[in-house]
N, C-alpha and C positions, 0 to 999 in steps of 0.2 A: 357524508363520505362513508363508503363501505370499507370495513377493515380489510387489510391485505397483508400477506406475508411478503417481506422485502429483505433484500440484502443490500448493503452499501459498499461502495468501493472508494478508497481514498488514495490519491497519488501524491507521494512525497518526492519532490525533486531535490537532489543533493548535488551541490557543486562546490567549487573552491571557496565560495563566499558563505557557505553554510556554517552555522555555529552550533554549538552543543557537542557534548562528548560522543553521543551516538553517531551523529552526522559526520563528525570529523573522522571517527574510526572507519565508518563505511566509505567515506571518500578516499582516505589514505590506502586502506587495504584493497579496495576494488581497483584503484589505479595501479597499484603494484602488481596485482594479479592480472589485470588487463595487459600490462607490459610483458609479463611472462607468457601468458597464454596466446597472445596475438602473434608471437614470434613464429609459431607453427604455421601460420597462414601468410606470413610476410617475411620469409627468410632473407630476402635481399633488401628489406626495408624500403621497398618502392612506394609503399602507401603510408602516408603520415597519419591520416585520420581513420577512425572506425567507419565513417560514412563511405570513404573511398574503398576501404577494405571489403565492406559488404557488397558493393557493386562489382568489384573485380574478382572477389573470391567468395561466392555465395555460401560456401561451407562455414565461413567465419561467423555466420549468424548464430552458431552454437556458442559463441563467446558469452552471450547473455547468461546462459545456463552455467557454463564453466566458471565464469567470474563470480557468479552468484554464490558459489560454495564458500568463497572467501569471507562473505559477510553473514553467513548462516548463524554463527555463534552470537554475533551482536544482535541479530533479530531475536534469537532465542532469549537473550537477556531482557528483552522488553516484556516478557511474561504475557505474551499474546495481547498486549495493549498498544493501540496506535499512538505513537508519540505526538503530543500536542493537541489531540482531539478529545474533548470532554463534553459532557452534557452542559446545558446552559448555566447551571449552578457552579460548574467547575469541580464538582465533587466525584464524578465517575469518569474514568478514562474509558473510551470506547474499545471493546475487545475486537480482535480479528481472528478469523478461523484459518486464513491462508494468506500468502503474500506472493508477489511476482516481482523479481528483480529484472531490470532492463538497463542496458547501456544506451543512453540517449545519443551521446557522441563522446569521442575521446581523441587524443592526439599523443603520439609516441614521443614527441619532443616537448610540447607545451602542456604541462599538467593543469593549467588554468582552464583548458578546454574540456577537461574531463567532467561529464555530467551523467548522472545515473538517476534512476527512479525506482521506488519501491511502491507497488500498488497493493494495499491491504484490503482484503475483503472480509466483511463481518459475518458472523453467524446470522441465521434468519431472525428477524424481528417481526412482531405484529405491529403494523402501522394502524393506529386507532383513528388518527385524523390529523388535521393541520390546525395550528393555532398561530395565526399571522403567518410568518415565514418559518415557523418551527414545526418539526415533526413531533407528534406525540406517539411514543413507542412503548410497547410492553416489553419489559426486560425478560430475556430468556433464561437469565441466571437465577431466578427466584426458585428456591428449593422447598419452601414450606407452603403446601397447597391450601392450608387453612387461613393464611393471611390474605388481605386484600391484594389484588394484583399490583405488582411494583411497576410503575411507569416512570418514564423520564422524558425530557424534551431535549431536542437536538436542533441546533441551527446548522444548516449545511454550509460548510466552508466552500470556497470556489473550486477546490480540487476534489470535491466529493460528489458522487453521483449515486442514484438508485440504480443498482446494476441488475436486480431482478425484482419482479413484481407479479404477484398472483393474488387476485381478488378472492376474498374468503366469503363463503356463503353463510349468511346469518342463520343460526339455528333458532327455531321458534321456542320460546319459553313456555313450559307447561304449568 
């Protein structure tokens, strides 16, 4: 296999059944913010769900962005590490370079229907090859050039994809 530069994207879905401190905070604060922000597009409360609201009032699609501000500090507290995603040894949490918040659906009456997602995108990694179903990656965080390259292995969870791929040209060794 030829080495390649890749980025990975991981989608975390958060709903009423999610556990963990981070997930609970994101669920609670995004629901409260959704209730407040959606009022501007639903003055007479004719639309109960976000899905209905998007169809009837296309400008309400900006709620993804507006509600996302409510969870920004919680994401910042993660220290640019994707929650629950580690290398195969469990010793390194996978970093992210950016994230995207989206409202999957919500309901102004039934909070159990509130579902959101956060898609984390990693910095670029060098994919050296595959070992079984695992990716062999070169760590971009290595700071000391005199050391052997730091590699790690990652199993792709179901919610993770390779979001960009660029084959690298091998340089001949002299």
